[in-house]
N, C-alpha and C positions, 0 to 999 in steps of 0.2 A: 543474325547468329541467335540461337535460342541460348538463354541462361536459365539455369535452376540453382537452387541453393539447398544445400543439407547442412541442418544445424544439429549438431551431436549433443544431445541432452540426456544421455543414458547412464552417465558416470554415477556411481554410488556415493562418493564423496567422502571417504572414510574419515578423512582429516577434519571434517566438519564436527564429528562426535554427535551425530544428530539422528533422529528418526525420519526428519524430512529429507526428503533427496535434494541433493546440493543446489541444482539450478531451480528449485522452487523456493530457496531463501529469498526473503524480499529485501529490495534495496528501494527505498522512499516508497514503500507500499506497493511495489510491484514485484511479481517474480523475476529473477535477475535473467533468466532465459528470454524474456521479452525484450530486453535491451539488445541483445544479439540478433534477434529475429528482425529488430527495426533496422539493423545495419544493412540487411539483404533484401527486405520484402519489397523495396521500390524499385530495385534494379533486377529482378528475377522474374521469369514468366511462371514459376512455380517454386515455394518453399516447402521443403519436407522436414518435419522435426523428428527426430529419432530418439524415442524415450524408452525407458526400462518397464518392466511390467508393474513395478511400484508407483508409477505415475498415471493419473487419470487421464485419458484423451480427451475429456470435457472441458479440460484446462485450454486447450488450443482450438476452441471453435474457429471454423474458416480457414484452417491449415490443414495440410496433409500430414498425417502421422504415420510414422512407422515404428513397430515394437521390436526392440532387440530382445530375444527370448532369454538369453544367457549373456552374462556379463564377461564376454570372451574378447574384450578389446576394441579399441578405434576401428581398426581395419572390419572387424565383423559388423561394427555398427554402421559402417558406410555401406556395407553389402545390404543392410536392411533399407538402408534410404534409397539406394540405387533399383531396389524392387519396385518402388513408387513412382520410378521417372523412365522405365522400360521403353515407353513410346517415344521418347525424345531420340533424335538422331544422334549418330555417333560425333559429330562435330559440334555438339552442345558443349557449352562451358558449365562446369560445375563447380560452384563456390562451396567450398567446405568451410564451416565456421564452428565455434564451439559455444555451447550455451552457458559457460562459466566465465566468458570474458566480455562483461558489460561496459568497458570503457573505449572499445574500439567504435570508431564513427563510420557512418555510411560513406562520407567522403573518402576515407582510407580504403574501403572496399572498392570503390570507383576507380581510384588510383591504380590499384593492384591489376584490376580489369584492364585498364589501359596500358600498364607495364606488361603484361601478359600478351596483349595482341600486338603491341608495339615491338616487341622482341621476338614474336613469333615462337613463343615458348609452347611446348606440351605440357609443361607442368610449371606452376611459379609458387614459391613459398613466400609468405610473409614472414620476415624475422624483424627482430629488434636487439638493440644494444641495452642490457639490462644493467642497472645499478648492482644489483644482487642476483645473479643467476642460479644460486643454489636452489635445488629442486625442480629445475627446468630443463627440458631437452636443448641440446645444443646445437648449432649449425656449423657443420665442419667444412672448412674451404681449404684449397690449395692454391694460395694467391686469391684471385678472383673466381675461380672454378669452383662450383658445388661439388662436394664429395658426398655428403650424408647428413641426416639429422640422427643423432643419438639420444636416447633418453638418459638421464643421470644416472640412473641405477646400473646402466651397461656401459657408461662412459669409462674411458681410463683415465688414470690421474691428470695426464696432460690434457685430454679433452675436456676435464672438468674446469680448467683455467680458462677456457673460452668465454666470452662475455656475450658473444651474439647468439641469441635464444629464438629457439622456434615458437611462434605465437599460437600454432595449431590452426592458421588460416590459410587456405590454399585455392589456388585456381587449377582445375584439371581440363584437358579435353577429355570428353567423355570416354572415348574408345580407349584412351591410354590408361584411364582410372581402372576401367574394367579388367583390362589386360593385366595391370600390375597387381590387382587384387587377387587374380587367379595363381600369381605365383609366390605369394608370401606364406610362411609358416609361422607357427607359434613357439619355435624353438629359441625361447629368452628367458630373463630371470622371472617373469611374471606368468609365463605360460599363455600369453595373449597373442592375438594378432594386431602388430602395430602397423596403422596406417603409413607411418613412416618409411617401414621396410619397403613400401611401393617404389620410392626413389631409386633404392639400389636395383630393384627389377628392371626399372625403366631407364636407366641410365644410358644404356646403349641404343634405345630406341627412339628417344625424343629429347629435345632440348629441355633442361631443367635450369629455371632462372630463380634467382633470390632478389625481392626487393626489401630493402631495410625501411622499417617504419621511420618516418623523419622526426618523430617526437619520441622522447623517452617517458615511459609511464611508471608509477611507482609499483605498479603489480601487473602481471601478464596473465590473468585468470585467477579467479577466487577459489583458494583452496582451503581456508581455514576461517575462523570467526575475526581473526585480525585483519585478514585481506577483505573479508566482507565490510569491516568497518571502514577501511580505506576507501573502497570502492563507493561506499554509501555517502562518505565525507565529500568526495569529489562531484558525484552526481546531485547531491543535495545543494552544494554550491552553484553549479549550473542553473538549477531549478529556481534558487533565489535570485541570483543575477539576472536571469530573464524576466522573473516578475518585476524587479526595480527597474529595469529599463523599460517596461512596458506602463510605468507610472504608479506602481505600488511602493509606498515607504515601508521599510522593515528597519526597525530600530534595533541595533544589534543582532545583526543577521546570524552571527555564531550560536546564538541561544535558541533559535527559531527551528523548528522542523516542519517540512511541508512536502506532501505526497506528489508524486509523479501524477499529472492530470488534474489536480486542484485548479480551480478557474477562480480568479480575484479580480475585481473591476478596479478601474483607476481611482486614485485619490483615497485607497483605503490605506489604513495604517495598522501595521502588524507590530504590537509591542513584545519586549523580551519575553521568553518563557512560553510563547505559545506553539502549540502543535496543531497541525491541520492535516487531516487524514482522509484517505478513501475518496468517494466521488463526492466531494464537497464543492459548492460554488457560492462565493461571496461577491454581492455586487458592489457597486461604486459607494465610495464615501463611508464605509464602515470603519470602526475602530475595534480591533480584537485583542484583547489581551490588557494587561499583562497576564501572564499564566492562564491562559484559556486552551480548552482542547475542544476541537470541532471534528467530528466524524461524520461521514456521509449525509451531510445535511446542506440546506439551502437557506442563506441569509439574505434578507431584502436590504436594500441600499439604504445608508444611514443607520445601521443597525449597530448597537454598542454591547460588547460582551467582555466582561472582565473578571477574572479569577473564577471560571465557571467551566463547567462541561456541557456540551451539546452533542446528542447522538441521534442520527436518522430522523432529523426533524427539520420543519420548515418555519422561518419566520418571514413577516411582511416587513415594509418598510418602517424605518424609525422605530424599532423595537429596543428595550433594554433588558440585558440579562445580567445578573450578577449585582455585587460580587457574591461568590461562592453558591451560585445555583447549579442544579443538577437537572438538565434537561435530558430525560431518559426518552428511548424511541416512541415515535408515534405521535409526536406533538405538530399542531400547526396553529401557529401565531399569527393573527392578523395584523394590520396596521396599528403602530404606536402601543403595542401590549408590553407591559413590564412584568418581569419574573425576578423578583429582587433577592434580598439577602437571605442565604439558608432557607431557600425555597427547592422542593423537590417536585417535579410534574412529570406525568407519564401518559401516553396514549390520550391526550386531551386535545380539545378544540378552544382557543381563546379568541372570541371575536374582537373587533377594534376598541382599542383603548380599555380592555380589561387589565386589572392591576392585581397581581399577588404580590406585595411589597416584601415580606418578610416571614421567615419562620413557619413555612405551612407545607403540606403535602397535599398535592392535587393530582387524582388518578382516575382515568376513565370518565372523564367529566367534559361537559360543554359549558362554556360560560359564554353569555350574551355580550352585547356591547356595553361599555361603561361600568362594567361589574367591578365592585371593589371587595377583596377578600382580607379580613382583618388578620392580624398576627395571631399565629398558633392554630390556625384553621386546618382542619384535616378532613379528606374524604374517605370514610370507611367503606372501601369497595369490595373487599373480599370476605365472604361470611364464614368461610371454612367449612361449610356444611354442603356445598355443591361442586365438589371437585375443585378444578381450577377457575371455575366461573368468576368473572368480575362484574359488579353490579355498577349500573351508570348512575351518574348524578347529573342533572340538568338544572343550571341557574340562567334565567332568562335575564334580559336587558335591564339595565339600571338597578340591579339587586345590590344591596349592601350586607355582607356578611361580617356580623360582629366578631371581635376577637375571642379567640379559643372557642371558636364553633366546631362540634363535630357533626358532619353531615353523614347519616347512615344510609347507604345506598341499598336499593334505589330510592332515589328520592327526587323531587322536583319543586325548585323555589321559583314562583311565578313573578312577572314582570314587578319592579320597583318594590318588591317585598324587602323587609329588614329581618335578620335575626338577632337576637340580644346577645351581647358578650357572655360568653360561658355556657352557652346552650347545646343541648344535644338534641339535634333535629331528626326525627324519625318518621314524620310525615310530612305530605305536601304542604307547601306554603301557599295560600292564595294571593293574588295580586293585591298590592298595597297593603299587605298584612305586616304586622310585627309578630314574629315567632319567638315565644319564650319557653325553653326548654331546660328549667333549672329548678333545684329545689329553693323553696322560700327560705330566705336569710332568717336566722334566729340568733339573737345575741343574748348571751348568758351573763347578765351583770354579777359582778363580785366573784366571778368563777375562778379567777387566777388567785386570789387572795384565800379562798377556801381550799385550793389545790396545794398552795403552799403551806397552809396551816396544818393539812392532813400529813404532807410528808414530814413536817418538823416533829409531830407526834410520834 
């Protein structure tokens, strides 16, 4: 039997008070709708995501997308989804899910499918017993017999006392779904087509069953920033627990934030206050933190990072970053490179054993092996006269740059050369040379006494 899934992701999400569509709000670095997609993609022959015109289809590469042209409710949204599965036969099972419920698991959808088939239902509703049902649709029964699903705004005072809520997840035989949709109207408080009205239309046509979710969740769908925070906390805990089980030490997990999809090797230690985001890969035996932020970067084994930020960069093995370093985008650090205290680097290549220990800015530069950069060194890579052009600095192997050197790009420092402390280097430096680019020192004897005497007069 064929199975297709329709994920409803076209809701505006007014209670989020945001310019961003609700389902695109991120949980652990990932749009929440993709958690809902994960629950159905492995058990469906096809997944259709129904979105509004405010959402780009490019986000859903590899998935079928249907666009709900106007916000006319879940019933209308399902019609848009069905238009993408017209070729599937009438006995196809249609899994309907919502893009704002990231806490449901694939196993729970599988159980719902089994319940649907075992009981020979035409329609099956996944319900739950909520701690706090306010704001949620209620499942109304008479004894064990299903009567209806009613939205809270349309519920009577007695119906609002019911704690069994509708999760918004269903299984339909396709033929009944299509028939039910043809019979619903928008005569309700919102002027919308409710998918739940299909149940009333189908009660006499087929068996409608209800499976209660066996666990209680703190929220059933994300509708506001508070619920987003709750969902984020739960998913974050799962990510961190899985990493610890796989051999990563996380000291004080409550203080650490790690995005979905981050890869971390065994024997790595994550210290408090650390944030690891995006497509980051950390190899084995690293020490990250305390208070480090790593974004879209790859860190080689044995690398240590503390009190620092690394963005879209790569380190080799046994590198050292920080404390208080800022690794901006586009850097590549080879083996055993040191980027030290209060150092900012950007779009630069650091070859093996290069060192920038403290108080420096290195941008658009290439550093050879065993280069040592003295404190206070900067590369002047932006002339200000050529648009946004950045000029390169090339520092070859075994060069020693003296403290407080200013390297005015474009400039090349050849192998084994030195620059004197306090120099402004504007010309290329030959191999094995010492470059001195500073004014000659002049000592004016007795100057202080003369100045004081003049002031006294």
